[in-house]
N, C-alpha and C positions, 0 to 999 in steps of 0.2 A: 321116682325120679326126671327130672325136667331134662325132655332129651332137645338141647334147640341145637336146629342145623349150622352144616357150619354156614353159609348163604347170611343168616344170622346176624356171628358172632362176627366175621367180620363188617357187614354195615355195620355194627354197630362199633366196632374198633374204628373203624371210617373214618364215624362221626364222631365220636373221643377227640380222636385225632382231627379231627379240625376247628372241632369248638379249643379246640389247645392251642394253636395257628392263631385263631384270630383272635385269642384273649391273650398270644403274646404283642401280639400287633397293634389292639388297644392299648393294652402295658405301656409297650418299648419301643413303639416303631414312632413313625412320625407324624403321628395325627391322636397321639398317645396321652396318656394321664400327668404322667412325667413332662413333657414339652409344654401343656398347660399351666401344671405346675411355674416352669422356670420366665414361661411369659406371664405369668401375674405376678414374680418376683421378679421382674426384669420392668413391668410395667412401676410395680411401686416404684423402686430406685430411678427411675428418668421423672415418677411425678415426682418426687425431693431431690431430683436432681432440677428441675424447671423453678419450682417453689426459690430453693438457692440462687437461682439466678436472676431469678426477680425480683428479687429483695439487693441483690447487688447492685442491677441495674439501676436500681431504686437514687439507691447511695449513690451509685457513679451517675445517674444523671440530676440528683441535689447536688454536691459538687459540681458539676458544671451548672449553673443555673447563676450559682454565688460566685463562682469564678464568673466566672461570664460577667456578670454586674458591677467588679472590679476594674476589668478592664478600661479604660477613656470609650465618650464617646468617640466616633471620623463625624463632623460636619460635612 
């Protein structure tokens, strides 16, 4: 039968507890995997929004130049 001292058991339990706290911070903390995932989703949506706004801007610029050509020229 293995006899472990109380000191060994306490050190092991404290180590396991600290490791659990560390893993909890990694998974759910301010700099966690879930935050990284949310930021990647936000980045993707912002890139899509940027693409849509660029297309809208291009259409509006084209319309502007067409309207600008219809204006009478000032002399």
